[in-house]
N, C-alpha and C positions, 0 to 999 in steps of 0.2 A: 374311398374321399376324391375317387379318378371320376367320379359325374360330375354334371355340370352345377349340384350345388355347393358339392365337396370344393371345386376347388375354387369356385364364388369367396367361401368363407375362405379358403387360404389366403387367395389376394386378398381379401379386405383385412386380411388379419396381419399382413405384411404391408400392406400398404397404411393401416394405424400404428405398424412400428416403427415401419421410413417416416413419417409424419412424428412419431414422437421423437425417435434422431435428432429430425433436422429441429424440431420447437429447441432441445436440449442443449443441442451444437449454437441454437441463435442467443439462447440463453450464457451459456458459456463466454458465446463472444463476447456479447453488454458486457459480460461482468468481467471480463479481458480489460478492456479496452474502460472501461471503470475504474480498473487498478490502477492503470499507467496513469492515467489525469492523475489521480489521490496523490500517484506520487509523483512525479514532474512537480503538481502543487505543492508536495512536501519537499522538494531536491527545493524549485526556487525559495518558498520560506525560510529554508534553514541558510542558504548563501545569502539570501540579503542581509539575514540577523549575522552569520562569522564576518560582512564585510563592515555591518552597522557597529559589532564591539571590536572590530578590527580597527573601526576610524576612533574608536573612543578611546582604543589607548594609545594610539600615535599620540592624539586631541592630549592626554594626559596620562603620559606615561608615569609619576609619581606615585599619581592615585591608582594606577593599576597595580604597580608593582606590591603596595601598602596593602590592598584588596586581598592580591593573592597572597599576601603575608598573615593577615588578620586572618584568612577564610583558612589556609593549612594547620594556624594553630590554635584554631576553632578546631578543627576536625582530628588535631590531634589528640588535644586536650578529650574530646568527645569520645573515639575511640580508642582512646588506652587507657580505661578505666572498667 
């Protein structure tokens, strides 16, 4: 494989592998960026939901305690059996 044809085919294989690795690296980066974007979106939605729940609890503390008590009681009744 030291002749011109052998060297050319080895170089061609190297280039194909290099291209495949570069393509895979680009796809991995794309997936990584999409995952980060999804994580950021989920975190912001979660924080907004927590802020809404906190505001509702502060506006209606007695209702919040009643709902929590009722949910706890129902949970206990369901899981006790």
